[in-house]
C-alpha positions in Angstrom: -7.5 -11.2 39.9 -7.1 -8.8 37.0 -7.7 -10.4 33.6 -5.0 -10.0 30.9 -7.4 -7.9 28.8 -8.2 -5.5 31.7 -4.5 -5.0 32.2 -4.1 -3.6 28.7 -4.5 0.0 27.7 -5.4 1.7 24.4 -3.6 4.7 23.0 -0.4 5.6 21.3 1.3 6.9 24.4 0.3 3.8 26.5 1.7 1.5 23.8 4.6 3.8 22.5 7.4 1.2 22.5 5.4 -1.5 20.7 3.9 1.0 18.3 7.3 2.4 17.4 8.6 -1.1 16.8 5.7 -1.9 14.5 6.4 1.4 12.5 10.0 0.2 12.0 8.8 -3.3 10.9 6.5 -1.8 8.4 9.3 0.4 7.0 11.1 -2.9 6.3 8.0 -4.3 4.6 7.9 -1.2 2.4 11.6 -1.4 1.7 11.2 -4.9 0.3 8.5 -3.6 -2.1 10.6 -0.5 -3.0 13.5 -2.7 -4.3 11.4 -3.3 -7.4 10.1 0.2 -8.2 12.8 1.3 -10.5 14.8 -1.8 -11.4 12.0 -4.2 -12.4 10.6 -2.4 -15.5 14.1 -1.9 -16.8 15.0 -5.5 -16.0 12.0 -6.7 -18.1 13.1 -4.6 -21.0 16.9 -4.8 -21.0 17.7 -8.3 -19.6 14.6 -10.3 -20.5 13.8 -8.4 -23.7 10.0 -8.0 -23.2 8.8 -5.6 -25.7 5.0 -5.7 -25.1 3.9 -3.6 -22.2 1.2 -6.2 -21.2 3.9 -8.9 -21.0 6.3 -6.7 -19.1 3.7 -5.9 -16.5 2.8 -9.5 -15.7 4.9 -9.2 -12.5 2.7 -6.4 -11.2 -0.4 -8.5 -12.2 0.9 -11.5 -10.3 1.9 -9.3 -7.3 -1.4 -7.4 -7.2 -3.7 -10.4 -7.6 -1.8 -12.4 -5.0 -1.6 -9.6 -2.5 -5.3 -8.7 -2.9 -6.4 -12.3 -2.1 -3.8 -12.6 0.8 -5.0 -9.3 2.3 -8.5 -10.9 2.7 -7.2 -14.0 4.4 -4.8 -11.9 6.6 -7.7 -10.3 8.4 -9.5 -13.7 8.9 -6.3 -15.5 10.0 -5.3 -12.7 12.4 -8.7 -13.0 14.1 -8.4 -16.7 14.3 -4.7 -17.3 15.2 -3.5 -13.9 16.4 -1.7 -11.1 14.7 2.0 -12.1 15.4 1.9 -15.5 13.7 0.5 -14.0 10.5 3.2 -11.3 10.5 5.9 -13.9 10.9 4.4 -16.0 8.0 4.5 -12.9 5.8 8.2 -12.4 6.4 8.9 -16.1 5.8 7.3 -15.7 2.4 9.4 -12.6 1.6 12.8 -14.0 2.3 13.2 -16.0 -0.9 11.9 -13.1 -3.2 15.2 -11.3 -3.8 17.1 -14.5 -4.2 14.7 -15.7 -6.9 15.1 -12.5 -8.8 18.9 -12.5 -8.5 19.1 -16.0 -9.9 16.1 -15.9 -12.3 17.1 -17.6 -15.6 13.7 -16.6 -17.2 10.9 -14.1 -16.7 8.7 -16.8 -15.2 11.0 -16.9 -12.2 10.5 -13.2 -11.7 6.7 -13.6 -11.9 6.9 -16.5 -9.4 8.9 -14.3 -7.1 6.3 -11.6 -7.2 3.6 -14.1 -6.3 5.6 -14.7 -3.1 6.1 -11.0 -2.7 2.3 -10.5 -2.9 1.8 -13.1 -0.2 4.5 -11.5 2.0 3.1 -8.0 1.6 -0.5 -9.1 2.0 0.3 -10.9 5.3 2.9 -8.5 6.8 1.6 -5.1 5.8 -2.0 -6.0 6.5 -1.0 -7.3 9.9 1.0 -4.2 10.9 -2.1 -2.1 9.9 -4.4 -4.2 12.1 -1.9 -4.2 15.0 -1.6 -0.4 15.0 -5.3 0.0 14.9 -5.6 -2.4 17.8 -3.1 -0.4 19.9 -4.2 3.2 19.0 -7.8 3.1 20.0 -10.5 5.2 18.4 -9.4 8.7 19.0 -6.0 8.7 17.2 -6.6 6.2 14.5 -5.9 8.6 11.7 -2.5 9.5 13.2 -1.7 5.8 13.7 -2.4 5.0 10.1 -0.5 8.1 8.9 2.6 6.9 10.8 2.2 3.4 9.5 1.8 4.3 5.9 4.4 7.0 6.1 7.0 4.6 7.3 6.1 2.1 4.6 6.2 4.5 1.7 9.2 6.5 2.9 11.0 3.2 2.9 9.6 2.5 -0.6 11.0 5.9 -1.8 14.4 5.6 -0.1 14.9 2.1 -1.4 13.8 3.1 -4.9 16.4 5.8 -4.8 19.1 3.5 -3.4 18.4 0.8 -5.9 18.5 3.3 -8.7 22.0 4.3 -7.6 23.1 0.7 -7.1 21.8 -0.2 -10.6 23.6 2.7 -12.2 26.9 1.8 -10.6 26.7 -2.0 -10.4 24.1 -3.2 -12.8 20.4 -4.3 -12.5 21.4 -7.6 -10.7 22.4 -8.6 -8.1 23.3 -5.4 -6.1 19.8 -3.8 -5.8 18.3 -7.0 -4.5 20.9 -7.7 -1.9 19.5 -4.7 0.0 16.1 -6.3 -0.2 17.5 -9.5 1.2 18.9 -7.6 4.2 15.4 -6.0 4.8 13.7 -9.4 4.8 16.2 -10.9 7.3 16.0 -8.0 9.7 12.2 -7.8 9.5 11.8 -11.5 10.3 14.2 -11.3 13.2 12.4 -8.3 14.8 9.0 -9.9 14.3 10.1 -13.2 15.9 11.9 -11.7 18.9 10.4 -8.4 19.8 6.8 -8.0 18.4 4.1 -8.8 20.9 0.5 -9.9 20.2 -2.1 -7.2 20.0 -5.4 -9.1 19.6 -6.2 -8.5 23.3 -6.4 -4.7 22.6 -9.1 -5.3 20.0 -11.1 -7.3 22.6 -10.6 -4.5 25.1 -12.0 -1.9 22.6 -14.9 -4.2 21.6 -16.1 -4.3 25.2 -16.9 -0.6 25.1 -17.6 -0.1 21.3 -20.9 1.7 20.4 -20.7 1.5 16.6 -23.8 1.1 14.4 -23.2 -2.4 13.3 -23.5 -5.4 15.6 -20.4 -7.4 16.5 -21.7 -10.8 15.5 -21.3 -10.7 11.8 -20.4 -13.5 9.4 -17.5 -13.1 7.0 -20.0 -13.0 4.1 -21.8 -10.1 5.7 -18.5 -8.3 6.3 -17.6 -8.8 2.6 -21.0 -7.4 1.5 -20.8 -4.4 3.8 -17.3 -3.5 2.9 -17.7 -4.1 -0.8 -21.0 -2.5 -1.7 -23.7 -2.3 0.9 -22.3 0.1 3.5 -21.8 3.5 1.8 -18.7 4.6 3.6 -17.0 1.2 3.6 -17.7 0.5 0.0 -16.7 4.1 -1.1 -13.4 3.5 0.6 -13.0 0.2 -1.2 -13.6 1.6 -4.7 -11.3 4.6 -4.0 -8.6 2.3 -2.7 -8.9 0.2 -5.8 -8.5 3.1 -8.2 -5.7 4.6 -6.1 -3.6 1.5 -6.5 -4.6 1.2 -10.1 -2.8 4.4 -10.8 0.1 3.4 -8.5 0.4 0.2 -10.6 0.6 2.5 -13.7 3.3 4.6 -12.0 5.3 1.5 -11.0 5.2 -0.3 -14.3 5.1 2.3 -17.0 6.6 5.6 -15.6 10.2 4.3 -15.7 9.7 3.3 -19.3 8.1 6.6 -20.2 11.0 8.5 -18.7 13.6 6.2 -20.3 12.2 6.6 -23.8 12.3 10.4 -23.3 16.1 10.2 -22.7 16.4 10.6 -19.0 19.3 8.9 -17.3 18.9 6.0 -14.8 19.8 8.4 -11.9 17.1 10.8 -13.0 14.6 8.0 -13.4 15.5 6.9 -9.8 15.0 10.4 -8.5 11.5 10.6 -10.1 10.7 7.1 -9.0 11.6 8.0 -5.4 10.0 11.5 -5.3 6.4 10.4 -5.7 6.5 7.8 -2.8 8.6 10.2 -0.7 6.0 13.0 -0.8 3.4 10.3 -0.3 5.1 9.0 2.8 6.0 12.3 4.3 2.6 13.8 3.6 0.8 11.0 5.5 2.4 12.3 8.7 0.2 15.4 8.2 -2.9 14.0 6.6 -3.6 11.1 8.9 -3.5 13.3 12.0 -5.4 16.1 10.2 -8.2 13.7 9.3 -8.6 13.0 13.1 -9.4 16.7 13.5 -11.2 17.7 10.3 -12.8 14.4 9.1 -12.0 11.8 6.5 -14.2 12.6 3.5 -12.5 16.0 2.5 -9.1 14.4 2.3 -10.4 11.4 0.3 -12.2 13.4 -2.3 -9.6 16.1 -2.7 -6.8 13.5 -2.8 -8.3 11.5 -5.6 -8.9 14.7 -7.6 -5.4 15.8 -7.0 -4.1 12.5 -8.3 -6.1 12.8 -11.4 -4.7 16.3 -12.1 -1.2 15.0 -11.5 -1.6 12.1 -13.9 -2.9 14.5 -16.6 0.1 16.7 -16.0 2.4 13.8 -16.5 0.7 12.8 -19.7 1.2 16.4 -21.0 4.8 16.9 -19.9 8.1 16.0 -21.5 10.9 17.2 -19.2 12.4 16.2 -15.9 11.4 19.4 -14.1 7.7 19.1 -15.1 7.6 15.4 -14.3 9.2 16.2 -10.9 6.5 18.8 -10.1 3.7 16.4 -11.2 5.2 13.6 -9.1 5.1 15.9 -6.0 1.3 16.6 -6.7 0.7 12.9 -7.3 2.4 12.0 -4.0 0.5 14.7 -2.1 -2.8 13.5 -3.5 -2.0 9.9 -2.5 -0.9 11.0 1.0 -4.3 12.7 1.5 -6.1 9.4 0.6 -4.1 6.5 1.8 -4.2 6.7 5.6 -7.6 8.3 5.6 -9.2 5.4 3.8 -7.8 3.0 6.4 -8.9 5.2 9.2 -12.4 5.4 7.8 -12.6 1.6 7.7 -11.6 1.6 11.4 -14.2 4.2 12.2 -17.1 2.2 10.9 -16.2 -1.4 11.5 -16.8 -3.0 14.9 -13.6 -4.2 16.6 -14.9 -7.8 16.5 -14.9 -7.8 12.7 -12.6 -4.9 11.9 -9.7 -7.1 11.0 -11.9 -8.8 8.4 -13.1 -5.4 7.1 -9.6 -4.2 6.7 -8.8 -7.4 4.9 -11.7 -7.0 2.5 -10.8 -3.3 1.9 -7.2 -4.2 1.2 -8.5 -7.0 -1.2 -10.2 -4.4 -3.3 -7.4 -1.8 -2.9 -4.5 -4.0 -3.9 -6.6 -5.7 -6.6 -6.1 -2.3 -8.2 -2.5 -3.3 -8.9 -3.7 -6.2 -11.0 -6.4 -4.1 -12.7 -3.9 -1.4 -13.4 -1.4 -3.8 -14.9 -4.0 -5.2 -17.3 -5.6 -1.9 -18.2 -2.5 0.2 -18.5 -0.6 -2.6 -20.4 -3.4 -3.1 -22.9 -4.0 0.6 -23.5 -0.2 1.2 -23.8 0.1 -1.6 -26.3 -2.8 -0.2 -28.4 -2.2 3.6 -28.2 1.0 4.2 -26.2 2.0 5.0 -22.6 0.6 8.5 -22.6 -2.8 7.3 -23.6 -2.7 4.8 -20.7 -2.0 7.7 -18.4 -4.9 9.7 -19.7 -7.3 6.7 -19.2 -6.2 6.2 -15.6 -6.4 10.0 -14.9 -10.1 9.9 -16.0 -10.9 6.9 -13.8 -9.2 8.5 -10.8 -11.3 11.7 -11.2 -14.5 9.6 -11.5 -13.5 7.8 -8.3 -13.1 11.0 -6.4 -16.5 12.3 -7.6 -18.2 9.0 -6.7 -16.8 9.3 -3.1 -18.0 12.9 -2.9 -21.6 11.8 -3.8 -21.9 8.5 -1.9 -19.6 8.6 1.2 -20.7 10.1 4.5 -18.3 11.5 7.1 -17.1 8.7 9.4 -15.2 10.9 11.9 -17.0 14.2 12.6 -14.9 17.2 13.3 -13.8 17.7 16.9 
Protein backbone atom coordinates (compact mmCIF):
# COMPACT_ATOMS: atom_id res chain seq x y z
CA UNK A 1 0.00 0.00 0.00
CA UNK A 2 1.35 3.42 -0.98
CA UNK A 3 2.08 5.72 1.99
CA UNK A 4 0.61 9.25 2.04
CA UNK A 5 4.11 10.75 1.79
CA UNK A 6 5.06 8.56 -1.18
CA UNK A 7 1.92 9.72 -3.01
CA UNK A 8 3.04 13.36 -2.78
CA UNK A 9 5.18 15.10 -5.38
CA UNK A 10 7.48 18.11 -5.13
CA UNK A 11 7.56 20.96 -7.63
CA UNK A 12 5.56 23.98 -8.70
CA UNK A 13 3.86 22.25 -11.60
CA UNK A 14 2.85 19.22 -9.55
CA UNK A 15 1.34 21.47 -6.86
CA UNK A 16 0.15 24.33 -9.07
CA UNK A 17 -3.39 24.68 -7.69
CA UNK A 18 -2.41 24.69 -4.03
CA UNK A 19 0.63 26.90 -4.67
CA UNK A 20 -1.53 29.45 -6.53
CA UNK A 21 -4.04 29.47 -3.67
CA UNK A 22 -1.25 30.14 -1.18
CA UNK A 23 0.00 33.02 -3.36
CA UNK A 24 -3.50 34.54 -3.18
CA UNK A 25 -3.66 34.00 0.59
CA UNK A 26 -0.32 35.75 1.05
CA UNK A 27 -1.56 38.67 -1.05
CA UNK A 28 -4.34 39.10 1.50
CA UNK A 29 -1.79 38.91 4.33
CA UNK A 30 0.16 41.71 2.62
CA UNK A 31 -2.99 43.72 2.01
CA UNK A 32 -3.78 43.72 5.73
CA UNK A 33 -0.31 45.15 6.41
CA UNK A 34 -0.59 47.65 3.55
CA UNK A 35 -3.66 49.28 5.09
CA UNK A 36 -1.32 51.00 7.56
CA UNK A 37 1.49 52.17 5.27
CA UNK A 38 0.12 55.61 4.44
CA UNK A 39 -2.65 56.25 6.93
CA UNK A 40 -1.03 55.34 10.25
CA UNK A 41 1.77 57.98 10.43
CA UNK A 42 -0.76 60.68 9.51
CA UNK A 43 -3.28 59.31 12.02
CA UNK A 44 -0.66 59.57 14.77
CA UNK A 45 0.06 63.18 13.93
CA UNK A 46 -3.36 64.55 12.95
CA UNK A 47 -5.85 62.66 15.14
CA UNK A 48 -3.78 61.64 18.16
CA UNK A 49 -1.48 64.72 18.08
CA UNK A 50 1.79 62.88 18.67
CA UNK A 51 4.57 65.33 17.97
CA UNK A 52 7.64 63.28 18.99
CA UNK A 53 8.77 60.89 16.28
CA UNK A 54 9.75 58.22 18.82
CA UNK A 55 6.24 58.25 20.31
CA UNK A 56 4.60 58.23 16.89
CA UNK A 57 6.60 55.16 15.86
CA UNK A 58 5.59 53.06 18.88
CA UNK A 59 3.09 51.19 16.71
CA UNK A 60 5.92 50.00 14.42
CA UNK A 61 7.99 49.05 17.47
CA UNK A 62 5.05 47.03 18.85
CA UNK A 63 4.41 45.42 15.47
CA UNK A 64 8.04 44.59 14.73
CA UNK A 65 8.90 43.18 18.14
CA UNK A 66 5.76 41.04 18.27
CA UNK A 67 6.10 39.82 14.71
CA UNK A 68 9.76 38.95 15.22
CA UNK A 69 9.04 36.76 18.25
CA UNK A 70 5.98 35.21 16.59
CA UNK A 71 8.03 34.33 13.50
CA UNK A 72 10.28 32.19 15.67
CA UNK A 73 7.39 30.30 17.21
CA UNK A 74 5.62 29.97 13.85
CA UNK A 75 8.37 27.69 12.57
CA UNK A 76 8.42 25.56 15.72
CA UNK A 77 4.63 25.34 15.92
CA UNK A 78 4.27 24.45 12.25
CA UNK A 79 6.72 21.57 12.73
CA UNK A 80 4.84 20.35 15.78
CA UNK A 81 1.19 20.87 14.83
CA UNK A 82 1.27 21.31 11.05
CA UNK A 83 1.26 24.35 8.78
CA UNK A 84 -2.49 24.88 8.31
CA UNK A 85 -3.45 25.32 12.00
CA UNK A 86 -0.77 27.99 12.40
CA UNK A 87 -2.00 29.80 9.28
CA UNK A 88 -5.57 29.83 10.58
CA UNK A 89 -4.42 31.08 14.00
CA UNK A 90 -2.67 33.97 12.21
CA UNK A 91 -5.88 35.02 10.50
CA UNK A 92 -7.88 34.78 13.72
CA UNK A 93 -5.42 37.20 15.33
CA UNK A 94 -5.74 39.58 12.36
CA UNK A 95 -9.52 39.97 12.19
CA UNK A 96 -9.83 42.34 15.21
CA UNK A 97 -7.01 44.65 14.06
CA UNK A 98 -8.94 47.01 11.72
CA UNK A 99 -11.87 47.18 14.14
CA UNK A 100 -9.59 48.20 17.01
CA UNK A 101 -8.04 50.97 14.91
CA UNK A 102 -11.43 52.21 13.70
CA UNK A 103 -12.79 52.43 17.25
CA UNK A 104 -9.55 53.44 19.00
CA UNK A 105 -10.24 56.20 21.57
CA UNK A 106 -6.51 56.56 22.37
CA UNK A 107 -3.13 55.76 20.86
CA UNK A 108 -2.76 52.82 23.26
CA UNK A 109 -5.53 51.03 21.36
CA UNK A 110 -3.60 51.50 18.11
CA UNK A 111 -0.44 50.08 19.68
CA UNK A 112 -2.43 47.10 21.02
CA UNK A 113 -3.91 46.54 17.55
CA UNK A 114 -0.39 46.42 16.13
CA UNK A 115 0.62 43.80 18.68
CA UNK A 116 -2.18 41.65 17.24
CA UNK A 117 -1.10 42.59 13.72
CA UNK A 118 2.44 41.42 14.52
CA UNK A 119 1.11 38.09 15.78
CA UNK A 120 -1.10 37.74 12.70
CA UNK A 121 1.66 38.57 10.23
CA UNK A 122 4.23 36.43 12.04
CA UNK A 123 2.00 33.36 11.97
CA UNK A 124 0.31 33.81 8.59
CA UNK A 125 3.17 35.17 6.44
CA UNK A 126 5.76 32.83 7.94
CA UNK A 127 3.51 29.84 7.34
CA UNK A 128 2.80 30.71 3.70
CA UNK A 129 6.58 30.97 3.18
CA UNK A 130 7.16 27.58 4.79
CA UNK A 131 4.30 25.96 2.85
CA UNK A 132 5.58 27.23 -0.50
CA UNK A 133 9.10 26.00 0.27
CA UNK A 134 7.55 22.62 1.15
CA UNK A 135 5.71 22.42 -2.18
CA UNK A 136 8.37 23.82 -4.50
CA UNK A 137 11.24 21.45 -3.81
CA UNK A 138 14.91 22.44 -4.10
CA UNK A 139 15.27 23.39 -7.76
CA UNK A 140 12.71 26.24 -8.01
CA UNK A 141 12.90 27.63 -4.50
CA UNK A 142 13.97 31.10 -5.61
CA UNK A 143 11.04 31.38 -8.02
CA UNK A 144 8.67 30.16 -5.31
CA UNK A 145 9.90 32.82 -2.87
CA UNK A 146 9.77 35.47 -5.58
CA UNK A 147 6.12 34.67 -6.29
CA UNK A 148 5.27 34.58 -2.58
CA UNK A 149 6.92 37.88 -1.70
CA UNK A 150 5.76 39.55 -4.92
CA UNK A 151 2.15 38.74 -4.10
CA UNK A 152 2.51 40.04 -0.56
CA UNK A 153 4.23 43.30 -1.42
CA UNK A 154 2.20 44.06 -4.52
CA UNK A 155 -0.80 43.80 -2.20
CA UNK A 156 0.96 46.13 0.25
CA UNK A 157 1.50 48.64 -2.57
CA UNK A 158 -2.00 48.38 -4.01
CA UNK A 159 -3.60 48.71 -0.60
CA UNK A 160 -1.38 51.66 0.31
CA UNK A 161 -2.52 53.42 -2.85
CA UNK A 162 -6.18 52.56 -2.27
CA UNK A 163 -6.13 53.63 1.36
CA UNK A 164 -4.45 56.91 0.38
CA UNK A 165 -7.31 57.61 -2.01
CA UNK A 166 -9.91 56.53 0.54
CA UNK A 167 -8.33 58.75 3.20
CA UNK A 168 -8.22 61.72 0.82
CA UNK A 169 -11.90 61.32 -0.01
CA UNK A 170 -13.41 59.99 3.22
CA UNK A 171 -10.99 60.74 6.06
CA UNK A 172 -8.37 58.70 7.90
CA UNK A 173 -11.02 56.58 9.67
CA UNK A 174 -12.95 54.32 9.14
CA UNK A 175 -12.93 53.90 5.33
CA UNK A 176 -9.28 52.71 4.83
CA UNK A 177 -9.63 50.05 7.51
CA UNK A 178 -12.89 48.62 6.22
CA UNK A 179 -10.84 47.37 3.26
CA UNK A 180 -8.46 45.70 5.72
CA UNK A 181 -11.39 44.02 7.46
CA UNK A 182 -12.55 42.54 4.14
CA UNK A 183 -9.03 41.16 3.51
CA UNK A 184 -8.95 39.48 6.92
CA UNK A 185 -12.37 37.87 6.52
CA UNK A 186 -11.55 36.54 3.05
CA UNK A 187 -8.12 35.24 4.10
CA UNK A 188 -9.60 33.38 7.06
CA UNK A 189 -12.30 31.82 4.89
CA UNK A 190 -9.88 30.61 2.20
CA UNK A 191 -7.48 29.19 4.78
CA UNK A 192 -10.21 27.31 6.63
CA UNK A 193 -11.89 25.80 3.58
CA UNK A 194 -9.38 25.39 0.75
CA UNK A 195 -5.77 25.35 2.05
CA UNK A 196 -4.29 21.86 2.53
CA UNK A 197 -1.52 20.75 4.87
CA UNK A 198 1.99 20.65 3.32
CA UNK A 199 4.06 19.16 6.13
CA UNK A 200 4.16 15.82 4.27
CA UNK A 201 6.05 17.46 1.40
CA UNK A 202 8.82 18.46 3.81
CA UNK A 203 9.07 14.87 5.02
CA UNK A 204 9.28 13.72 1.39
CA UNK A 205 12.18 16.08 0.63
CA UNK A 206 13.92 15.17 3.89
CA UNK A 207 14.06 11.52 2.79
CA UNK A 208 16.40 12.41 -0.11
CA UNK A 209 18.12 15.54 1.25
CA UNK A 210 21.95 15.60 1.08
CA UNK A 211 22.70 18.90 2.85
CA UNK A 212 25.78 19.47 4.95
CA UNK A 213 23.99 19.71 8.31
CA UNK A 214 22.44 16.67 9.94
CA UNK A 215 18.68 16.58 10.38
CA UNK A 216 18.61 15.84 14.13
CA UNK A 217 19.30 19.31 15.52
CA UNK A 218 17.91 20.90 18.66
CA UNK A 219 16.16 24.24 18.43
CA UNK A 220 19.05 25.85 20.33
CA UNK A 221 21.45 24.55 17.69
CA UNK A 222 19.24 25.88 14.89
CA UNK A 223 19.16 29.30 16.58
CA UNK A 224 22.96 29.33 16.87
CA UNK A 225 23.51 28.28 13.26
CA UNK A 226 21.05 30.77 11.82
CA UNK A 227 22.07 33.66 14.06
CA UNK A 228 25.87 33.60 14.06
CA UNK A 229 27.63 30.26 13.56
CA UNK A 230 26.80 29.29 9.96
CA UNK A 231 28.21 31.97 7.59
CA UNK A 232 25.46 31.96 4.96
CA UNK A 233 22.54 31.62 7.38
CA UNK A 234 23.85 34.31 9.74
CA UNK A 235 24.72 36.64 6.83
CA UNK A 236 21.15 36.30 5.62
CA UNK A 237 19.86 37.07 9.12
CA UNK A 238 21.85 40.29 9.51
CA UNK A 239 20.97 41.46 6.00
CA UNK A 240 17.30 40.73 6.65
CA UNK A 241 17.39 42.72 9.89
CA UNK A 242 18.93 45.77 8.20
CA UNK A 243 16.57 45.48 5.23
CA UNK A 244 13.53 45.71 7.49
CA UNK A 245 15.20 48.39 9.57
CA UNK A 246 15.17 50.65 6.52
CA UNK A 247 11.63 49.52 5.64
CA UNK A 248 10.54 50.58 9.14
CA UNK A 249 12.08 53.98 8.44
CA UNK A 250 10.19 54.20 5.13
CA UNK A 251 6.92 53.14 6.72
CA UNK A 252 7.08 55.46 9.74
CA UNK A 253 8.89 58.58 8.59
CA UNK A 254 8.66 58.93 4.81
CA UNK A 255 4.97 60.00 4.83
CA UNK A 256 5.85 62.67 7.41
CA UNK A 257 8.89 63.84 5.41
CA UNK A 258 6.77 64.14 2.28
CA UNK A 259 3.94 65.90 4.14
CA UNK A 260 6.25 68.50 5.67
CA UNK A 261 7.58 69.24 2.18
CA UNK A 262 4.10 70.20 0.99
CA UNK A 263 3.05 67.10 -0.95
CA UNK A 264 -0.65 66.28 -1.10
CA UNK A 265 -2.13 63.15 0.47
CA UNK A 266 -2.61 61.68 -3.01
CA UNK A 267 1.06 62.29 -3.89
CA UNK A 268 2.14 60.76 -0.58
CA UNK A 269 -0.03 57.75 -1.39
CA UNK A 270 1.61 57.37 -4.80
CA UNK A 271 5.11 57.51 -3.30
CA UNK A 272 4.09 55.14 -0.52
CA UNK A 273 2.79 52.65 -3.08
CA UNK A 274 5.61 53.02 -5.61
CA UNK A 275 8.35 51.57 -3.43
CA UNK A 276 6.52 48.32 -2.49
CA UNK A 277 5.08 48.04 -6.02
CA UNK A 278 8.57 47.91 -7.58
CA UNK A 279 9.64 45.67 -4.70
CA UNK A 280 6.75 43.30 -5.40
CA UNK A 281 7.06 43.21 -9.19
CA UNK A 282 10.82 42.96 -9.10
CA UNK A 283 10.71 39.77 -7.07
CA UNK A 284 9.06 38.00 -9.99
CA UNK A 285 12.40 38.47 -11.77
CA UNK A 286 14.96 38.31 -8.97
CA UNK A 287 13.71 35.17 -7.24
CA UNK A 288 13.81 33.18 -10.46
CA UNK A 289 17.12 34.75 -11.56
CA UNK A 290 18.76 33.70 -8.28
CA UNK A 291 17.91 30.09 -9.17
CA UNK A 292 20.04 30.55 -12.29
CA UNK A 293 22.83 32.91 -11.24
CA UNK A 294 23.13 32.33 -7.49
CA UNK A 295 21.94 34.11 -4.35
CA UNK A 296 24.94 36.15 -3.19
CA UNK A 297 25.19 38.66 -6.10
CA UNK A 298 21.56 39.69 -5.64
CA UNK A 299 21.92 40.05 -1.86
CA UNK A 300 25.04 42.21 -1.98
CA UNK A 301 23.93 44.36 -4.92
CA UNK A 302 20.44 44.77 -3.45
CA UNK A 303 21.67 46.05 -0.09
CA UNK A 304 24.03 48.53 -1.76
CA UNK A 305 21.25 49.74 -4.08
CA UNK A 306 19.00 50.34 -1.07
CA UNK A 307 21.75 52.37 0.60
CA UNK A 308 22.14 54.54 -2.52
CA UNK A 309 18.37 55.05 -2.74
CA UNK A 310 18.14 56.16 0.90
CA UNK A 311 20.95 58.65 0.37
CA UNK A 312 19.08 59.97 -2.70
CA UNK A 313 15.93 60.44 -0.63
CA UNK A 314 17.87 62.32 2.05
CA UNK A 315 19.30 64.67 -0.59
CA UNK A 316 16.05 65.25 -2.54
CA UNK A 317 13.20 67.71 -2.10
CA UNK A 318 10.71 67.07 -4.91
CA UNK A 319 8.07 64.53 -5.88
CA UNK A 320 9.93 63.52 -9.06
CA UNK A 321 13.26 62.89 -7.32
CA UNK A 322 11.60 60.98 -4.50
CA UNK A 323 9.69 58.87 -7.02
CA UNK A 324 12.92 57.90 -8.79
CA UNK A 325 14.58 57.09 -5.48
CA UNK A 326 11.57 55.00 -4.45
CA UNK A 327 11.95 52.95 -7.64
CA UNK A 328 15.63 52.29 -6.83
CA UNK A 329 14.77 51.43 -3.22
CA UNK A 330 12.12 48.99 -4.40
CA UNK A 331 14.48 47.41 -6.93
CA UNK A 332 17.17 46.92 -4.30
CA UNK A 333 14.71 45.37 -1.87
CA UNK A 334 13.38 43.09 -4.62
CA UNK A 335 16.89 41.79 -5.24
CA UNK A 336 17.31 40.92 -1.57
CA UNK A 337 13.99 39.78 -0.18
CA UNK A 338 13.17 36.46 -1.89
CA UNK A 339 16.84 35.63 -2.30
CA UNK A 340 17.52 35.69 1.44
CA UNK A 341 14.63 33.29 2.05
CA UNK A 342 15.82 31.03 -0.76
CA UNK A 343 19.33 30.98 0.73
CA UNK A 344 17.91 29.84 4.08
CA UNK A 345 16.06 27.08 2.25
CA UNK A 346 19.22 26.08 0.38
CA UNK A 347 21.29 25.54 3.53
CA UNK A 348 18.78 24.29 6.12
CA UNK A 349 17.82 20.61 6.22
CA UNK A 350 14.09 20.05 5.59
CA UNK A 351 13.74 18.56 9.09
CA UNK A 352 14.70 21.88 10.72
CA UNK A 353 14.14 24.28 7.84
CA UNK A 354 10.87 25.66 9.27
CA UNK A 355 12.69 26.53 12.48
CA UNK A 356 15.54 28.13 10.52
CA UNK A 357 13.03 30.22 8.58
CA UNK A 358 11.45 31.21 11.90
CA UNK A 359 14.82 32.28 13.36
CA UNK A 360 15.72 34.19 10.19
CA UNK A 361 12.37 35.98 10.25
CA UNK A 362 12.87 36.70 13.96
CA UNK A 363 15.99 38.65 13.08
CA UNK A 364 14.57 40.13 9.88
CA UNK A 365 11.36 41.49 11.38
CA UNK A 366 13.18 42.54 14.53
CA UNK A 367 14.52 45.16 12.14
CA UNK A 368 11.15 46.92 12.28
CA UNK A 369 11.55 47.40 16.04
CA UNK A 370 15.20 48.43 15.78
CA UNK A 371 14.33 50.81 12.94
CA UNK A 372 11.48 52.40 14.89
CA UNK A 373 13.71 53.04 17.90
CA UNK A 374 16.76 54.18 15.93
CA UNK A 375 14.98 56.29 13.32
CA UNK A 376 12.67 57.86 15.91
CA UNK A 377 15.54 58.74 18.25
CA UNK A 378 17.74 60.21 15.51
CA UNK A 379 14.80 62.12 13.98
CA UNK A 380 13.93 63.63 17.36
CA UNK A 381 17.55 64.69 17.89
CA UNK A 382 18.57 65.81 14.40
CA UNK A 383 15.57 65.58 12.03
CA UNK A 384 14.15 63.04 9.60
CA UNK A 385 16.87 63.50 6.97
CA UNK A 386 19.58 62.71 9.50
CA UNK A 387 17.75 59.49 10.37
CA UNK A 388 17.68 58.57 6.67
CA UNK A 389 21.44 59.13 6.39
CA UNK A 390 22.16 56.92 9.41
CA UNK A 391 20.05 54.08 8.02
CA UNK A 392 21.66 54.46 4.58
CA UNK A 393 25.10 53.99 6.14
CA UNK A 394 23.96 50.90 8.07
CA UNK A 395 22.47 49.41 4.91
CA UNK A 396 25.70 49.89 2.98
CA UNK A 397 27.69 48.29 5.80
CA UNK A 398 25.31 45.30 5.79
CA UNK A 399 25.84 44.74 2.07
CA UNK A 400 29.61 44.86 2.46
CA UNK A 401 29.48 42.41 5.37
CA UNK A 402 27.47 39.93 3.27
CA UNK A 403 30.00 40.34 0.45
CA UNK A 404 32.88 39.41 2.78
CA UNK A 405 31.30 36.67 4.89
CA UNK A 406 28.62 34.90 2.86
CA UNK A 407 29.34 32.04 0.48
CA UNK A 408 27.20 31.12 -2.52
CA UNK A 409 24.42 28.72 -1.42
CA UNK A 410 23.01 27.91 -4.87
CA UNK A 411 25.79 27.61 -7.47
CA UNK A 412 25.04 28.67 -11.04
CA UNK A 413 23.36 26.09 -13.25
